[in-house]
SEDO-897159 format. One record per atom (N, C-alpha, C): atom name; x, y, z. Coordinates in pm, whole numbers, padded with zeros to 5 digits, always signed. Atoms other than C-alpha are relative to their C-alpha. Layout:
N
name:CA x:X y:Y z:Z
...
//
This chain:
93
name:N x:+00043 y:-00110 z:+00025
name:CA x:+00017 y:-00010 z:+00005
name:C x:+00051 y:+00132 z:-00024
name:N x:-00064 y:-00150 z:+00024
name:CA x:+00129 y:+00334 z:-00123
name:C x:-00094 y:+00114 z:+00086
name:N x:+00084 y:-00107 z:-00076
name:CA x:+00053 y:+00626 z:+00121
name:C x:+00059 y:+00162 z:-00050
name:N x:-00114 y:-00115 z:+00010
name:CA x:+00100 y:+01005 z:+00035
name:C x:-00073 y:+00067 z:+00130
name:N x:+00030 y:-00085 z:-00135
name:CA x:+00101 y:+01226 z:+00363
name:C x:+00069 y:+00103 z:+00016
name:N x:-00057 y:-00127 z:-00023
name:CA x:+00123 y:+01580 z:+00450
name:C x:-00082 y:+00058 z:+00098
name:N x:+00063 y:-00099 z:-00154
name:CA x:+00093 y:+01786 z:+00778
name:C x:-00066 y:-00123 z:+00056
name:N x:+00060 y:+00120 z:-00100
name:CA x:+00021 y:+01459 z:+00962
name:C x:-00114 y:-00070 z:-00089
name:N x:+00125 y:+00079 z:+00042
name:CA x:-00296 y:+01340 z:+00745
name:C x:+00071 y:-00079 z:-00121
name:N x:-00021 y:+00064 z:+00119
name:CA x:-00314 y:+01070 z:+00473
name:C x:-00065 y:+00086 z:-00110
name:N x:+00069 y:-00096 z:+00076
name:CA x:-00438 y:+01249 z:+00163
name:C x:-00018 y:-00083 z:-00105
name:N x:-00002 y:+00099 z:+00099
name:CA x:-00392 y:+00945 z:-00062
name:C x:+00046 y:-00148 z:+00048
name:N x:-00028 y:+00145 z:-00047
name:CA x:-00373 y:+00557 z:-00019
name:C x:-00060 y:-00098 z:-00089
name:N x:+00052 y:+00110 z:+00109
name:CA x:-00349 y:+00294 z:-00315
name:C x:+00107 y:-00115 z:+00018
name:N x:-00106 y:+00090 z:+00017
name:CA x:-00212 y:-00033 z:-00370
name:C x:-00013 y:-00011 z:-00156
name:N x:-00012 y:+00028 z:+00182
name:CA x:-00259 y:+00039 z:-00782
name:C x:+00041 y:+00127 z:-00043
name:N x:-00079 y:-00154 z:+00042
name:CA x:-00060 y:+00350 z:-00825
name:C x:+00062 y:-00035 z:-00113
name:N x:-00094 y:+00013 z:+00189
name:CA x:+00154 y:+00412 z:-01177
name:C x:+00095 y:+00099 z:+00046
name:N x:-00120 y:-00057 z:-00018
name:CA x:+00486 y:+00500 z:-01149
name:C x:+00067 y:+00040 z:-00133
name:N x:-00086 y:-00067 z:+00116
name:CA x:+00615 y:+00750 z:-01413
name:C x:+00085 y:+00094 z:+00066
name:N x:-00075 y:-00083 z:-00040
name:CA x:+00912 y:+00911 z:-01390
name:C x:+00045 y:+00045 z:+00137
name:N x:-00032 y:+00008 z:-00123
name:CA x:+00976 y:+00811 z:-01043
name:C x:-00114 y:+00054 z:+00075
name:N x:+00117 y:-00048 z:-00061
name:CA x:+00635 y:+00962 z:-00923
name:C x:-00105 y:-00096 z:-00004
name:N x:+00098 y:+00085 z:+00008
name:CA x:+00367 y:+00737 z:-00810
name:C x:-00163 y:+00107 z:-00014
name:N x:+00127 y:-00065 z:+00039
name:CA x:+00007 y:+00832 z:-00960
name:C x:-00076 y:-00056 z:+00062
name:N x:+00100 y:+00045 z:-00074
name:CA x:-00271 y:+00774 z:-00734
name:C x:-00128 y:+00016 z:-00094
name:N x:+00145 y:-00021 z:+00064
name:CA x:-00642 y:+00660 z:-00891
name:C x:-00063 y:+00107 z:+00107
name:N x:+00096 y:-00113 z:-00061
name:CA x:-00861 y:+00984 z:-00794
name:C x:-00116 y:-00071 z:+00087
name:N x:+00132 y:+00072 z:-00083
name:CA x:-01095 y:+00740 z:-00616
name:C x:+00061 y:-00014 z:+00128
name:N x:-00075 y:+00006 z:-00123
name:CA x:-00810 y:+00718 z:-00357
name:C x:+00054 y:+00111 z:+00086
name:N x:-00053 y:-00121 z:-00054
name:CA x:-00729 y:+01066 z:-00300
name:C x:-00133 y:+00023 z:+00102
name:N x:+00106 y:-00057 z:-00062
name:CA x:-00912 y:+01237 z:-00028
name:C x:-00032 y:+00144 z:-00036
name:N x:+00007 y:-00148 z:+00053
name:CA x:-01100 y:+01526 z:-00179
name:C x:-00018 y:+00088 z:+00072
name:N x:+00019 y:-00112 z:-00120
name:CA x:-01170 y:+01725 z:+00153
name:C x:+00139 y:+00048 z:-00002
name:N x:-00117 y:-00082 z:-00051
name:CA x:-00800 y:+01835 z:+00142
name:C x:+00040 y:+00052 z:-00160
name:N x:-00034 y:-00105 z:+00129
name:CA x:-00824 y:+01954 z:-00240
name:C x:-00058 y:+00124 z:-00051
name:N x:+00066 y:-00102 z:+00053
name:CA x:-00846 y:+02265 z:-00377
name:C x:+00034 y:+00000 z:-00165
name:N x:-00026 y:-00007 z:+00140
name:CA x:-00839 y:+02324 z:-00749
name:C x:+00107 y:+00158 z:-00005
name:N x:-00074 y:-00079 z:+00040
name:CA x:-00562 y:+02554 z:-00871
name:C x:+00003 y:+00075 z:-00111
name:N x:-00005 y:-00047 z:+00133
name:CA x:-00507 y:+02776 z:-01163
name:C x:+00097 y:-00019 z:-00074
name:N x:-00135 y:+00046 z:+00060
name:CA x:-00164 y:+02649 z:-01242
name:C x:-00015 y:-00125 z:-00128
name:N x:-00038 y:+00101 z:+00100
name:CA x:-00098 y:+02444 z:-01560
name:C x:+00146 y:+00023 z:-00046
name:N x:-00155 y:-00006 z:+00051
name:CA x:+00216 y:+02331 z:-01707
name:C x:-00030 y:-00100 z:-00111
name:N x:+00021 y:+00081 z:+00123
name:CA x:+00296 y:+02167 z:-02037
name:C x:+00140 y:-00101 z:-00013
name:N x:-00121 y:+00069 z:+00047
name:CA x:+00507 y:+01829 z:-02056
name:C x:-00029 y:-00066 z:-00132
name:N x:-00019 y:+00030 z:+00124
name:CA x:+00625 y:+01726 z:-02403
name:C x:-00087 y:-00123 z:-00040
name:N x:+00033 y:+00108 z:+00068
name:CA x:+00493 y:+01384 z:-02400
name:C x:-00135 y:-00050 z:+00086
name:N x:+00124 y:+00022 z:-00109
name:CA x:+00217 y:+01379 z:-02104
name:C x:-00097 y:+00091 z:-00047
name:N x:+00071 y:-00059 z:+00062
name:CA x:+00028 y:+01679 z:-02227
name:C x:-00008 y:+00108 z:+00117
name:N x:+00003 y:-00094 z:-00058
name:CA x:-00102 y:+01948 z:-02013
name:C x:-00048 y:-00027 z:+00162
name:N x:+00037 y:+00038 z:-00147
name:CA x:-00111 y:+01911 z:-01635
name:C x:-00097 y:+00103 z:+00090
name:N x:+00029 y:-00062 z:-00074
name:CA x:-00334 y:+02052 z:-01374
name:C x:+00025 y:+00007 z:+00124
name:N x:-00071 y:-00033 z:-00102
name:CA x:-00276 y:+02139 z:-01019
name:C x:-00149 y:-00028 z:+00107
name:N x:+00118 y:-00010 z:-00138
name:CA x:-00471 y:+02080 z:-00654
name:C x:+00103 y:+00081 z:+00065
name:N x:-00075 y:-00050 z:-00150
name:CA x:-00342 y:+02297 z:-00327
name:C x:-00069 y:-00111 z:+00077
name:N x:+00059 y:+00090 z:-00083
name:CA x:-00385 y:+02065 z:-00051
name:C x:-00043 y:+00102 z:+00146
name:N x:+00038 y:-00052 z:-00107
name:CA x:-00560 y:+02222 z:+00262
name:C x:+00006 y:-00108 z:+00123
name:N x:-00003 y:+00068 z:-00116
name:CA x:-00495 y:+02053 z:+00601
name:C x:-00035 y:+00065 z:+00112
name:N x:-00024 y:-00060 z:-00156
name:CA x:-00572 y:+02170 z:+00926
name:C x:+00022 y:+00134 z:+00015
name:N x:-00046 y:-00137 z:-00011
name:CA x:-00548 y:+02545 z:+00846
name:C x:+00106 y:+00028 z:-00100
name:N x:-00131 y:-00040 z:+00064
name:CA x:-00232 y:+02513 z:+00636
name:C x:-00033 y:-00054 z:-00157
name:N x:+00045 y:+00040 z:+00151
name:CA x:-00226 y:+02524 z:+00253
name:C x:+00122 y:-00016 z:-00063
name:N x:-00099 y:+00034 z:+00058
name:CA x:+00040 y:+02380 z:+00026
name:C x:-00032 y:+00008 z:-00154
name:N x:+00047 y:-00059 z:+00141
name:CA x:-00013 y:+02533 z:-00323
name:C x:+00055 y:-00069 z:-00117
name:N x:-00006 y:+00057 z:+00114
name:CA x:-00017 y:+02354 z:-00616
name:C x:+00079 y:-00142 z:+00003
name:N x:-00117 y:+00173 z:-00042
name:CA x:+00139 y:+01977 z:-00450
name:C x:-00061 y:-00094 z:-00057
name:N x:+00027 y:+00136 z:+00073
name:CA x:-00075 y:+01768 z:-00666
name:C x:-00039 y:+00053 z:-00135
name:N x:+00020 y:-00022 z:+00174
name:CA x:-00088 y:+01765 z:-01041
name:C x:-00104 y:-00139 z:-00072
name:N x:+00068 y:+00103 z:+00066
name:CA x:-00316 y:+01557 z:-01257
name:C x:+00019 y:+00054 z:-00170
name:N x:-00038 y:-00033 z:+00120
name:CA x:-00306 y:+01538 z:-01664
name:C x:-00182 y:-00043 z:-00023
name:N x:+00148 y:+00033 z:+00046
name:CA x:-00695 y:+01579 z:-01741
name:C x:-00036 y:-00102 z:-00162
name:N x:-00013 y:+00087 z:+00132
name:CA x:-00626 y:+01456 z:-02107
name:C x:+00109 y:-00046 z:-00035
name:N x:-00127 y:+00022 z:+00046
name:CA x:-00313 y:+01307 z:-02115
name:C x:+00026 y:-00032 z:-00177
name:N x:-00021 y:+00069 z:+00144
name:CA x:-00151 y:+01224 z:-02479
name:C x:+00017 y:-00139 z:+00017
name:N x:-00018 y:+00140 z:-00011
name:CA x:-00171 y:+00854 z:-02588
name:C x:+00096 y:-00048 z:+00051
name:N x:-00088 y:+00051 z:-00038
name:CA x:+00177 y:+00806 z:-02488
name:C x:-00011 y:-00020 z:+00182
name:N x:-00019 y:-00006 z:-00119
name:CA x:+00091 y:+00876 z:-02118
name:C x:-00184 y:-00047 z:+00080
name:N x:+00159 y:+00036 z:-00023
name:CA x:-00278 y:+00719 z:-02129
name:C x:-00025 y:-00080 z:+00167
name:N x:+00006 y:+00075 z:-00105
name:CA x:-00223 y:+00504 z:-01820
name:C x:-00029 y:+00089 z:+00136
name:N x:+00063 y:-00076 z:-00095
name:CA x:-00235 y:+00810 z:-01594
name:C x:-00123 y:+00095 z:-00027
name:N x:+00099 y:-00103 z:+00009
name:CA x:-00527 y:+00955 z:-01695
name:C x:-00129 y:-00041 z:+00142
name:N x:+00078 y:-00028 z:-00157
name:CA x:-00769 y:+01007 z:-01356
name:C x:+00091 y:-00032 z:+00112
name:N x:-00071 y:+00038 z:-00121
name:CA x:-00493 y:+00962 z:-01163
name:C x:+00072 y:+00124 z:+00063
name:N x:-00060 y:-00134 z:-00039
name:CA x:-00307 y:+01234 z:-00932
name:C x:+00125 y:-00035 z:+00052
name:N x:-00117 y:+00023 z:-00068
name:CA x:+00050 y:+01257 z:-00830
name:C x:+00039 y:+00129 z:+00082
name:N x:-00060 y:-00068 z:-00116
name:CA x:+00239 y:+01462 z:-00525
name:C x:+00111 y:+00049 z:-00037
name:N x:-00139 y:-00046 z:+00008
name:CA x:+00522 y:+01677 z:-00472
name:C x:+00012 y:+00083 z:+00125
name:N x:+00015 y:-00118 z:-00134
name:CA x:+00607 y:+02011 z:-00230
name:C x:-00006 y:-00072 z:+00113
name:N x:-00015 y:+00057 z:-00139
name:CA x:+00689 y:+01822 z:+00061
name:C x:-00085 y:-00112 z:+00060
name:N x:+00082 y:+00095 z:-00049
name:CA x:+00422 y:+01550 z:+00060
name:C x:+00091 y:-00115 z:+00000
name:N x:-00103 y:+00132 z:+00003
name:CA x:+00588 y:+01219 z:+00172
name:C x:-00071 y:-00127 z:-00096
name:N x:+00092 y:+00102 z:+00086
name:CA x:+00500 y:+00917 z:-00093
name:C x:+00082 y:-00107 z:+00048
name:N x:-00063 y:+00142 z:-00026
name:CA x:+00562 y:+00565 z:+00064
name:C x:-00046 y:-00106 z:-00014
//
Protein backbone atom coordinates (compact mmCIF):
# COMPACT_ATOMS: atom_id res chain seq x y z
CA UNK A 1 0.00 0.00 0.00
CA UNK A 2 1.41 3.38 -1.02
CA UNK A 3 0.45 6.49 0.96
CA UNK A 4 0.76 10.23 0.35
CA UNK A 5 1.02 12.13 3.65
CA UNK A 6 1.21 15.86 4.32
CA UNK A 7 0.85 17.81 7.55
CA UNK A 8 0.23 14.57 9.43
CA UNK A 9 -2.76 13.48 7.33
CA UNK A 10 -3.08 10.72 4.76
CA UNK A 11 -4.04 12.49 1.54
CA UNK A 12 -4.11 9.36 -0.64
CA UNK A 13 -3.68 5.62 -0.15
CA UNK A 14 -3.67 2.91 -2.81
CA UNK A 15 -2.16 -0.38 -3.89
CA UNK A 16 -2.85 0.55 -7.53
CA UNK A 17 -0.47 3.45 -8.14
CA UNK A 18 1.33 3.87 -11.47
CA UNK A 19 4.95 5.05 -11.37
CA UNK A 20 6.00 7.45 -14.13
CA UNK A 21 9.34 9.27 -14.02
CA UNK A 22 9.74 8.30 -10.36
CA UNK A 23 6.35 9.72 -9.30
CA UNK A 24 3.52 7.60 -7.92
CA UNK A 25 0.22 8.47 -9.56
CA UNK A 26 -2.76 7.59 -7.36
CA UNK A 27 -6.21 6.73 -8.72
CA UNK A 28 -8.43 9.76 -8.08
CA UNK A 29 -10.81 7.54 -6.07
CA UNK A 30 -8.02 6.91 -3.55
CA UNK A 31 -7.42 10.63 -2.91
CA UNK A 32 -9.32 12.30 -0.07
CA UNK A 33 -11.03 15.12 -1.96
CA UNK A 34 -11.71 17.04 1.26
CA UNK A 35 -8.02 18.09 1.24
CA UNK A 36 -7.94 19.28 -2.39
CA UNK A 37 -8.71 22.69 -3.84
CA UNK A 38 -8.45 23.38 -7.56
CA UNK A 39 -5.51 25.60 -8.57
CA UNK A 40 -5.25 27.81 -11.63
CA UNK A 41 -1.73 26.58 -12.39
CA UNK A 42 -1.07 24.60 -15.56
CA UNK A 43 2.16 23.26 -17.02
CA UNK A 44 2.93 21.40 -20.23
CA UNK A 45 4.94 18.21 -20.60
CA UNK A 46 6.01 17.41 -24.16
CA UNK A 47 4.94 13.77 -23.94
CA UNK A 48 2.24 13.73 -21.23
CA UNK A 49 0.32 16.88 -22.16
CA UNK A 50 -1.07 19.71 -20.04
CA UNK A 51 -1.08 19.21 -16.28
CA UNK A 52 -3.57 20.84 -13.92
CA UNK A 53 -2.93 21.28 -10.21
CA UNK A 54 -4.58 21.06 -6.82
CA UNK A 55 -3.46 22.80 -3.65
CA UNK A 56 -3.68 20.87 -0.39
CA UNK A 57 -5.52 22.31 2.60
CA UNK A 58 -5.04 20.45 5.86
CA UNK A 59 -5.81 21.75 9.36
CA UNK A 60 -5.62 25.41 8.31
CA UNK A 61 -2.36 25.03 6.36
CA UNK A 62 -2.07 25.28 2.57
CA UNK A 63 0.47 23.62 0.29
CA UNK A 64 -0.01 25.40 -3.06
CA UNK A 65 0.03 23.35 -6.26
CA UNK A 66 1.20 20.24 -4.38
CA UNK A 67 -0.74 17.75 -6.52
CA UNK A 68 -1.03 17.45 -10.27
CA UNK A 69 -2.95 15.47 -12.82
CA UNK A 70 -3.43 15.27 -16.57
CA UNK A 71 -7.13 15.72 -17.47
CA UNK A 72 -6.48 14.73 -21.10
CA UNK A 73 -3.08 13.03 -21.27
CA UNK A 74 -1.50 12.32 -24.62
CA UNK A 75 -1.66 8.72 -25.81
CA UNK A 76 1.87 7.95 -24.55
CA UNK A 77 0.66 8.75 -21.01
CA UNK A 78 -2.81 7.20 -21.19
CA UNK A 79 -2.05 5.05 -18.12
CA UNK A 80 -2.19 8.14 -15.85
CA UNK A 81 -5.63 9.38 -16.96
CA UNK A 82 -7.74 9.84 -13.83
CA UNK A 83 -4.69 9.76 -11.53
CA UNK A 84 -3.02 12.30 -9.22
CA UNK A 85 0.64 12.71 -8.19
CA UNK A 86 2.19 14.73 -5.37
CA UNK A 87 5.29 16.81 -4.60
CA UNK A 88 6.26 19.89 -2.52
CA UNK A 89 6.84 18.14 0.78
CA UNK A 90 4.18 15.46 0.43
CA UNK A 91 5.71 12.19 1.65
CA UNK A 92 4.98 9.27 -0.65
CA UNK A 93 6.00 5.84 0.59
